[in-house]
N, C-alpha and C positions, 0 to 999 in steps of 0.2 A: 160477785157474781151478777148482781143487777137484779132488776125486778122482772118477774114473769107473770103471766095471766093464770088465773086459777085452772088446774088440771095440766099446765104445761110445766114440766120440771127441766132443769138442766140435764144435759145428756150424760154428763160424767161428774167425777168428784171436783170439788173446788180447786181452782188452779193455784191459790196461795195455801193450801194445806200442806204442812210439812209433817210427814209420818214419823220423822226422827225426833221433832219436838212439837207434839200435837198441841201442847197449851200455850205456843207462842202466839197464835191467833185464835182466841176463844170463838170467834164468829165462823171461822173456817171449821174449827172442830164440830160445832153444832151442825154445819151444813154437811159435812162429811158423815156424821151420824145419821143424818136424815137421809142422805143417799144410800148409805149401807142399809139401812132399814127398808128403803123403797126397793132395792135390788132383791133383798131376801123375800119380800112380799110378792114380787114378780115371779121368783122361783118357786114360792109355794103356789101360786095359782096356776102355773104351767103344770107343775105336777098333778093338781087337782084336776086339770083338764085331760092329761094323760090317763089318770086313773080311771075318769069317766069313759074315755074312749075304749080302754082296756076291758071294763066291765061290761060295755056294750058289745065288744068283739067276742068276749067268752060266752055271752048269752046267744049270740048269733051263730057262732060256729060250733058250739056244742062239743063233742069229743074230739073235733080237729082243731081245738084251740091251741094246742101245744105247737103245731106247725103254723098256722094261719095268723096267729097273734104274737109271733115271736118278736118282731120288729117293735110293736108297741110295748111288749113286756120289757125288752132291753132298754128302750128309751125311757120308760117309768122308772126302772132301776137306776139309771143314771140320774135321772132328775131328782130322785129323793135323797142321793148321797149328800150328806152334811146339810141338810134343809130341815128347817122347823125349830121350834123352840126348844124342846127336850131332846132332840136327835136321838130317839129310841133306835133308829135304824143305822146307828153308827157302826161302821166296819173299822177293821185294824188299820186300813190304809188311809182312812179319812184324817184330815188334819184340822184342828180346830181354827175357827176364824178369829184372827187377831184384831180386835178393835181397840181403840184407844181408851183408856179408863176415863 
């Protein structure tokens, strides 16, 4: 993948990573795991921001929050699907993430 400056990460998974044989290139495997962890952390932070916005909307809208905060509520529910370490909010239609061992 080459070198990058601190705080700048590759945009996608490594090109030489083979999901059918993940242990063929150990360096690509480690880079893929780092990429997957970064993507999960980004999803978690997006969900946190949406939760803060939803809390603020609930407080400002009062009894009208059912109608006025619906778009934030739907976005937050989509953002927390299959996100997090324990996945306590797992639904029947959620599929587990398959990472190589």
